[in-house]
N, C-alpha and C positions, 0 to 999 in steps of 0.2 A: 658639179663636181661631188662625187660620192666619197665619203671617208669611210674606210674599213678598219685599217690598223694604222694609227698615226703615231709617229715618234715613239717606236716601240721602247719600252722600258722606262720612259720618263715619267710615268704615272704609277710605278709599281712602289707606292708609297702607302698602300692602302689598307692593310689590315694589321691591327695589333689586338689589344683587349677590346677596343672599339674599332669601328671600321669607317674609313673615310671614303669619299665618293668613288664608286666604280669598281668594286671587286667582283670577281667571279666567285660563285659559291651559292648556297642556299639561303633563303630568308626565313629561317626558323621552321622550314618544312611545311608551312600552311599554304592553303590555296586561296587565300583572301587577297593576295597580292594583285596589284594592277600590272598587266604586262604590256609594256610599250614596244612597238615593233620598229620604229624609226623616230627620228626628230630631224626636221628640215628647217633650216634657218636661210632666209634670203633677204638681201638688202639692195635697194636700188635708189640711191639718192641722185637727183638730177645734177648736183655739183660734181659727181664723178663721171657723168656722161661727157660727151664730146669727142674730140679727136683722141685716138689712142696715144698713150705716152710714147715718145720717141725713145730711142736707146740711150739718149743722154739725159732723160727726165726721171724724176721720181715724184711721188705723191705724198701730201700731208693730209691728215695725219698718218704717221708710220704705224701706230697701234690705235685703230678706231675703237670706240666704245670705252667703257669704265676701266681705264688703265691710267690712273693719276699719279702724280709725284714721281716722275721718272728719274731715276739715277742712273749713271752710265759710266762704264770703265772700259779701258783697252788693255789687252794682253797680246803682244805681238800683233798679228793680223787679225785677231779676234776682238769682238766688241760684245758687251753684256749690259743689259738694262734689267732693273728690278722696279716693280711698281708697288704701291700700297693696296691693301684689300680689306682694311678695317676688320669687320667680324665674319667675313667669308673664310671658308676653309675648303681646300688647301689655301694657304696665303702666301703673299709675296712671290708672284710669278717671276721666274728667271728667263731671259730671253738672250739668244745668241745670233749674232750676224758676222758676215765677213765683208760686207759692203755697205753697211750702215742703212740699206734700203729694205733688204729681205730679211725678216726676223722669224725665228722659230722658237716657240716656248719649249725649253729643255727641262723644266721641272718647276717646282714650288719650294721655296726655302722653309716655310712652315708647313710640314706634310705629315707630322706625326701627332696623333692626339694627345700625347703627353707634353708637348713642347709649350703650349700656352692654354689658358682657360678663358673662354669668352661667355661663360654662363651668366645670364642676368644682365648683359651689356646690351645697350642700344646698338643697332647695326653699324652706326658711324662711330663707334668707339673701337677698341682693339688696336690692330697694327697700323699707325700713322706712316708718314713718309720715311722709307728706308733710304740708306746710301749703301753703295757698294764700291769696294776698292780691293786692290790686289797688291801683295808684297811677298817677294821671296817664296813663291809656290803656294801661297794661301790667299784665298779669297775671304773677304770680311764683309758682313752686313750689319750695320748699326741701325737700331730701330728702337721705337717706343711702343710698348703695349699699354695704351691709355686706359686707366681704370683697371688694369690687370697686371700690375707688376712693375711698370715704369720702364726705364731705359736698359737695353741689353745688346750684347754683341753675339752673333753666331758666326761660325767659320766653316770653311770647306776646302778641300784640296781640288775638287771637282765641282764647278758651279751648278751642274745638274744634280748635285747632291751625292750622298746625304750631307746635310749641314748639321753642325753640332747642336746639342741643346743649349738654350740661352745661358750666357753668362751675364748675370745681373749686375748692375752698377748702382747700388742703392744710394750712394753719396751724389749722384748727379741727378738733379730734378728736371722738371720741364719736359721739352719734347725736341724731336728732330736732331739727335746725335749724329755727328759726322766726324769721320776720322781724317786726320792729316799726317802722313809720314814724311818728316823732314829729311833732308839729304845727309844729316849726321845721325840718322837712325832713330832718332826720338820720335815717339808716337803720341799725337795730341788728339784730344777729343773737344769738340765744340757742340754747344747746344743752345736752344732757345730757353729762357727762363725770365722771370721777373727782374727788372733792373735793381741795382743796389739802392736800397732805401725804399724799395717798392714802386709800383706804378703810379704815376701821377695823372693819367687819363686812360680811358678805355682803349685797349689795344696796344698800350705802351709796354713793349718788351725789349729784351736785351740779348745780345750773344755772348756767351761766356766761353772760355778757352782753358784748358788745363792739360798738363802732360799726364799720361796714364802708363802704367806697366805694360810692355807688349806682350806679355804672357797671361797675366791675371786680368788686365784691363782695368784695374783699380787705379784710382788717382794717386799720383806721387808728387803732385804739387798743388798749391792752392789755386782756386779758380780766378781768372782774371776777366773782367768784364771788358771786351774789345769793341763792341758796338752797343750803344745806348739810343734806342729808339729808331734809328734809321739814318738815311742819307742826309736829311735836312731836319735835325731835331727841333729847330725853331718852327716848324710846320706840324709838329706833333704826328710824325708818321706812325702807322699802326702795323702791327703783326710782322715784324722782321723775323724771318723763319728761313728754314731749309738752307743753313749755312754751308759753305764750302770755302777751303783755302787751297790755292794752287801756287807752286813755286814756278816763277817765270824768270830765269836767270837767277839773280840774287834778291829778287823783289818778291814779296808775298802778295798775292792777288786774292782778295776776298770778295765773294759774291753771295747774295742772298735774295730771297723773295721778299717783297714789301707791299703792303696795301691791302692784304687780306685776299683770300682765294675766291674773288668775285670780279665784277667788272673793273674794279680799281687795282686789280693785281699788276705787279711789275717785277722786274728784276733790276737790282742796283749793284754797283761795284765800288771797291775801296782798294787802296794800296798801302803797303807798309814796308819798311826796311828791316823790321824785326817781327818774328812770328806773333809777339805779343802787342805789336803795334808801337806808335799810334797809327790807326788806319785812317787815311785820308780819302774822303769820298770823291768820285768822279764829278766834276762840275756840271756835266750835262746829264747826270742821271735822270731817269732810268735808261738801262741799255736794252731794255725790252718792255713794251707795253702796248695795248691796243685801246687804252682808255681815252685817248685824245681824238679818236676817229668818230665821224658821224654814225649815230645810231642806225640810220636808214641805209647803210652802205650795203652793196650786194654781197651775199654769202659770207656774213660776218664771222670771224672768229673772235672770241673775247676771253677775258680773264686769264691771259697768258702770264705765265711766270714760273716759279719754281724750277729754275734752269739749272743744269749741270753741264760742265765743259768736258770735252775729250778731244784728244789729238789723234788724227788718223795716222797710218803708217808712213804717210809722206810728211807728217809734221803740220798738216792743216788742222785748224780748230773747228769744232762743231758744238752745237748746244742742243741738248734735248730738254724739253719742257713741257708743261701742261698748258692745254687750252680747251675752250668748249665751243660747240657749233649750235647756237640757239635757232629754233625755228620761228620763234616769236618773242619779242621783248627779251627777257632773260630766262626764257623756258628752254631746257634742253633735257632730253631723257637719256641721251647717250652718255651722260657723265662727263667727267675730265678726262681727255684723251692725250696721248703722247705725240708731240710734234718734234721735228728736227730741222734746224736751220744752221747755215754756215755762219761763222764768226768772222768778221772783219776787224782788223786792228787800226785804230786811229790815234796817233800820238801816244802809243803804248796802252791803249784802252781797249778792251774787247767790246765790240758792238754787235748785238744779235740783229735787231732791226733798227733802222733810223726812225726818229720820232715822226709820226704822221704816215708811216708806211704800212699799208694793210699786209697782213700775213698771206704768203702765196700758198695756194692749195696744190700747185704743181711748180716745180723748179728744177734747176740743173742738179743731177745726182753728183755724189762724190766721185772723184777721179780714182776709183778703186776698181780692181778686177770684178766685173759683174758676175753675180752668183746666180744659180737656179732660183726659181720662184719658191717661196716657202710652201711646204706642204699644206699648210692651213693659211689661207689669205687673212691679212691683218689691215687691210685698207682697200679702197675702191669698192666696186660693186661685186658681189658674188652670191653664189648659193652653195650651200653645204648640206649634205644629209648624213647623219650619223646612224648606222645601221646595227651598232652594238654587237659587232662580230669579233672584237678583240677580247683579251683577257681582262683589260682594264679600260676605263674610259680615258680619252685625251685629257691632257693636264688643264685645259681651260674650263672644265666643268667644276662647279663649286657647290658647296651646301652652305646653309645659314647656320653659322656657329659650328661648333665641333661636335661631331656625332659621338654619343656614348655607347651606342649599340648598332648592330648591323641591321639595316632595315632595307637593304637593296641588293641586287646581285645581277651579274650578266650570265645568261644562260641560253646557249644555242641561238644566238642572234636576237635575244630579247633581254630587255631591261625590266626587271621586276622590282616594283617598290611596294613595300608593305604598309598599308595604312595604320597610322598611329594617332593618339590623341593630342599630340603637339601640332596644332594647325598652323596655317600660314601666318594668322594674326596673333598668335599666342605669345610672341616675344620669346619663344624658346628654340627648340632645334627640330623644325618640321621634317617630315620625310619629303624633301624637295631638293632636285638637282637642276642647276641653272647655268646658263651660259649668257653672256652680255649681249644686250641690244647694241649694235654697232653702227646702226643706220637711223636716220630720222624717218625714212620710209622703209619699213621692215615687215616681214612675215615670219611667223613660226608656226609649224604644224606638226602633228603627231598622230599616230593610230594606236588605239590601246583596246585590250580586252579586260573587262572589269565587271565583276558580279556583286554590286553592293548588297550587303547583308542587312543593314539597319539604316534608319533615316540619316544618320550623321555620316555614313560611309560616302566618300567622294574621291574621285581621281580625275586628273585631267592635266591641262596646261594653264599657266599662270604668267601674267605680266606683273612683275613684282619690283617695287622700289624699296620698300622696307616693310617692317611689320605692321604699319599702320596705312600704307597706301599701296593698294594692289587691286588687280582684276583676277578672278580665278573662274575658268571655264571647265566644268567638270561633270562626269558622269555620276549620278546619284538617284535616290528614291524620292519621289514627291510623297505627299501626305497619304495618298491611296496606295502606296506601295509600288508604283509603276516607275519604271526606268525612265529618266529624263536626263537632258543636258541643262545644266543650270549656270547662269552667269551670276557671280557675285562681286560686289565692289565694296572695298573698304577705303575710306578717303579721309581718316583722322583717327586720333588716339582715343577719343571719346566714344567711337563705335564699338559694338561688340566684336570679339575677335574674328568672327566669320563675316562681319560687314552685313550688307543688305542684299537681298535678292532682287536683281534687275529683270531677269527674264528666265523662262523655262520653256523647253520644247520637248515633245516626246521622241524617243528613240525606240529601236527594235527591242522587244522584251527578251529576245535571245541573248542570254549573257555571254555566248561564245562568239557572237557576231560583232566583229570589230567596229569601233566608232572612231571616226576621224574628227579632229578638232583643229581649228585654225584661229590665230590671232593676225590681224593686219593692222600696222600702224601707219598712219600718214600724218606726220607732224603731231598736232594736237587732238587728232581724230583716231580712235581705235574701233575696228570692226571685229565681230566675233561670229564664227561660222561652225557648224557641225554637220555630219553626215554619218549615216549607218551603212556599213559595208561599202559597196562601190556606188552608192547612189550620189546624187549631185549635191553640191553643198547647199545648206540651208541656212539662212540668216538667223542668228539667235538675237544680236542687237547690234546696231551700226551708229556711227557717230557719237560714240562715247567719249567723254572728256578725257583725253590722254595727258592733259597738263597736270593731273594730280600725280602723274609718274615723273614729273620734272623735279629736279634737285631743289628748285626755288620753292616749290609748293610742299614737298615732303620734308625739306630741311636735311641736314647732314651733308655728307661728302661722296655718297655712293651714286651710281647710275642705275638705270633699269635693266633688269635681266628677264629672259624668258626661260621657262623651264617646266619640268614635269613633277607632279606632286600626287600623294595619296594621303588621306586622313580619315579619321573615324571619330567616334564620340571620345570626350576627354577621359583619360584613364585615372 
């Protein structure tokens, strides 16, 4: 499948004083830019092979790859999801569907350079778990910018954008703000923060609730601690977070994640007769987990939780939530992904999965009118080629942190990226455009024309987890001034910004002859290839350790991405 012009207008967010990923125009008019002719991504996971889906089936995950912390809402026959993105920009992707199966990204809620500031932050700081809701013609996203301002709310009348500038709520600390609009019109905000009197053990948190003004979003009542610790305080539960309240008849249903966003993750439920509680936990909590299943099960999905409920147009309940697909142990490079399951009700309690039941990767789809497949696949096996023929890049392309200057452009079917001194490992804002690795078995390839002028000039393709863990396969100059393809690896914060050189091979000295580059991932093994012009692929290095790109090894909350970069000597 070739992508030429995708979701027209959804990415027209892209130039102000600084420029976000993917605008048409010049890159300062110099000819040192790397010119990329295409970028192809292909994923072929065996778990997605087998008999084709029937007309009554759907596949999980619904959003494969690094799409964590999903929040969902319904407006008539339309459904919307938003995900966290931490210090990637544009941030907070917004998705639309009419059947809960086929999802199209319609924009990014954080899409202007002036909205937030990620300078100096680790890649897994920034915008944590968002929530999305709708009331009386307005969409609301409540979110936290960790280490960059705290809790805020943005609004829009069109979920595709534009979204307002953040309205900050300085009185509310902690993370994971979430809105609840009661039937009497009062608007409440809940959040995760330290319990009254302080934490008594590591991971001891609480959920607080207060009424806020529906216009200014500032508190109008004192905060009340409605959950202390979790479902079973005597067991010292950890990391109660991602809270939601739903009104079911006259009962207030509270649900939140518990156990930390790793293999012990779960979802728990409580009920109350008043919005401020007391909230009584479900005796058979959790209502969702995979921590009680054998480690050696086939095609495991682990770390499930951070769920949000939605009702479809027929009144049936569904849950979106995150999970991961490890290829060995707790190693996964695809990040935390978005899944969807039906909710069943037992004695008035919502159950997402029965205890001991493995999460299905194919299941019966919602009984809603089937919609055409999304223009960009989000699950299953697929191949996409981006040929850079539009005026803007599709909205799934991202940069690391927020650009302060324009370093790229789209010109006549070519993506130009200007090399700058902020390298991939600098912890700053490199000239790097990336898309998510959505499969355990994946390939990414590109073709570029690049004439390095100095030994530190380099442009190519990268498999990137964060500033300290990545592989970079690029065209540069060796010590003799000859053009080479070089493979570099950085596997820890103690290494130099550019990491270590693993291999070099010569390529054509003709600077106008295109060079093709390819990265092939097979679970924990990554292979790297290059070719000049139309010649056959030549191995640069094979069998490299891909587990350094896992979230477990690299730390933080993001997944791996593939992308195109250009860099030069430090400025």
